[in-house]
C-alpha positions in Angstrom: 254.3 239.9 -85.3 254.0 236.8 -83.2 250.4 237.5 -82.5 249.7 238.0 -86.3 251.5 234.7 -87.0 249.4 232.9 -84.2 246.1 234.3 -85.7 247.2 233.1 -89.2 248.1 229.6 -87.8 244.7 229.4 -86.0 242.9 230.5 -89.3 244.7 227.8 -91.2 243.7 225.1 -88.6 240.1 226.2 -88.7 240.1 226.0 -92.5 241.7 222.6 -92.5 239.2 221.4 -89.9 236.3 222.7 -91.9 237.6 221.2 -95.2 238.1 217.7 -93.7 234.6 217.8 -92.2 233.0 218.8 -95.4 234.3 215.8 -97.3 235.3 215.6 -101.0 233.3 217.6 -103.6 230.5 215.7 -105.3 231.6 213.8 -108.4 229.6 213.4 -111.6 226.2 211.9 -111.1 226.0 208.1 -111.2 225.1 206.8 -114.6 222.0 204.7 -114.6 220.6 202.1 -117.1 220.3 203.5 -120.6 217.6 202.4 -123.0 217.8 202.9 -126.7 215.1 202.3 -129.3 215.2 201.3 -133.0 219.0 200.6 -132.8 221.6 199.5 -135.4 224.4 198.1 -133.1 227.8 197.1 -134.2 230.0 194.8 -132.1 233.9 194.6 -132.7 235.0 191.7 -130.4 238.5 192.1 -129.0 238.8 188.3 -128.8 238.1 188.0 -132.6 239.5 191.1 -134.3 238.7 189.9 -137.9 235.0 189.7 -137.1 232.3 192.4 -136.9 228.7 191.8 -135.7 225.8 193.9 -136.9 222.3 193.9 -135.1 219.1 195.7 -135.8 216.9 195.7 -132.7 213.7 197.3 -131.4 215.4 198.1 -128.0 218.8 197.9 -126.4 219.1 198.3 -122.6 222.6 198.9 -121.1 223.4 198.3 -117.5 226.7 200.0 -116.7 227.1 198.4 -113.3 227.1 194.9 -114.8 228.5 196.1 -118.2 225.8 194.1 -120.0 223.6 195.1 -122.9 220.2 193.4 -123.4 219.1 193.5 -127.0 215.3 192.9 -127.5 213.2 192.6 -130.7 216.2 191.5 -132.8 215.1 191.8 -136.4 218.5 191.1 -137.9 221.8 189.8 -136.6 224.8 189.0 -138.7 228.6 188.3 -138.3 231.0 189.4 -140.9 234.7 188.4 -141.3 236.3 191.0 -143.4 233.6 192.2 -145.8 232.1 188.7 -146.2 228.9 187.5 -144.5 230.0 184.7 -142.2 226.6 183.9 -140.5 223.2 185.1 -139.7 221.8 185.0 -136.2 218.0 185.0 -135.3 216.9 185.3 -131.7 214.2 187.1 -129.7 216.6 188.6 -127.3 220.4 188.4 -126.6 222.6 189.6 -123.8 226.0 191.0 -124.7 228.5 190.8 -121.8 231.6 192.9 -121.1 233.7 190.6 -123.3 231.3 190.8 -126.3 230.1 187.3 -125.7 226.4 186.6 -126.4 223.8 184.7 -124.4 220.3 183.8 -125.3 217.7 181.1 -124.5 217.5 179.9 -128.1 218.9 181.0 -131.4 218.8 180.0 -135.1 222.2 180.4 -136.9 222.5 180.3 -140.7 225.9 179.6 -142.3 225.4 180.7 -145.9 228.7 179.4 -147.2 227.7 175.8 -146.2 223.9 176.2 -146.5 223.6 174.9 -143.0 221.1 176.1 -140.4 221.9 175.5 -136.8 219.1 175.5 -134.2 220.5 176.1 -130.7 218.5 175.8 -127.5 219.2 176.3 -123.8 218.0 173.9 -121.2 217.6 173.9 -117.4 218.6 177.6 -116.9 221.8 177.1 -119.0 221.6 179.5 -122.1 223.0 179.2 -125.5 226.4 181.0 -125.5 228.4 182.5 -128.4 231.9 183.0 -127.2 233.9 185.3 -129.4 237.1 183.4 -129.0 235.8 179.8 -129.1 232.4 179.7 -130.9 229.1 178.1 -130.0 228.0 176.3 -126.8 224.5 174.9 -126.5 222.8 172.4 -124.2 220.7 171.2 -127.2 221.1 171.6 -131.0 220.0 170.6 -134.4 222.0 171.1 -137.6 220.3 170.9 -141.0 221.7 171.2 -144.4 222.0 169.6 -147.8 222.6 165.9 -147.1 222.8 166.2 -143.3 220.6 166.3 -140.3 222.2 166.1 -136.8 220.8 166.6 -133.4 222.0 166.1 -129.9 223.1 167.6 -126.6 226.3 169.3 -125.2 227.1 171.0 -128.5 230.4 172.9 -128.9 231.8 174.2 -132.2 234.0 176.9 -133.6 232.3 179.5 -136.0 233.1 177.4 -139.1 231.8 174.2 -137.6 235.1 172.6 -138.4 235.8 171.4 -134.9 232.3 170.4 -133.6 231.5 168.0 -130.8 228.4 166.9 -128.9 227.7 164.2 -126.3 224.7 162.3 -127.7 222.3 162.5 -130.5 221.2 161.3 -133.9 222.7 161.7 -137.3 221.3 161.4 -140.7 223.5 161.7 -143.8 222.5 161.5 -147.5 224.6 161.7 -150.6 223.8 163.8 -153.6 222.4 166.8 -151.7 225.6 168.7 -151.1 225.3 171.0 -154.0 221.6 171.8 -153.8 222.1 175.1 -151.9 225.0 176.3 -154.0 222.9 176.1 -157.2 220.2 178.5 -155.9 
């Protein structure tokens, strides 16, 4: 009886030794970068739950290690608040980070409710940023609309352009042109 128990104990030690040397079983294969073509992409930012972005693009590449999507060949970009179109975004390529914020070297933003067009441009390696919680950041910008033309540097604004600021620039204002877009 003692001899059988000793053999059983030795067998258990051998099995334990073999299992610890073998290591854990292999997990699922590592996920690599994914590429998708001719994509309709929706973005529901956690920082702005009322908003929804919609993009049509030639290609989207997703890097799971950085949790970043690179959208190339953007043919249409739009932000909706509720069911209403809030703005249109045009850019060659955008990068969407893990917090749903957008980066691009340059972008054109149309705000249909105000008939304004905003030209945003990066500079010196600093891109245009669209932060879902705070709005636009651009090293250089130009705003055009009925009765207004503004350009400058260091642009920051919320999505409605109600709280906009910039460091330097030039402003031109005209009266009488405010309703031109609304009549079309």
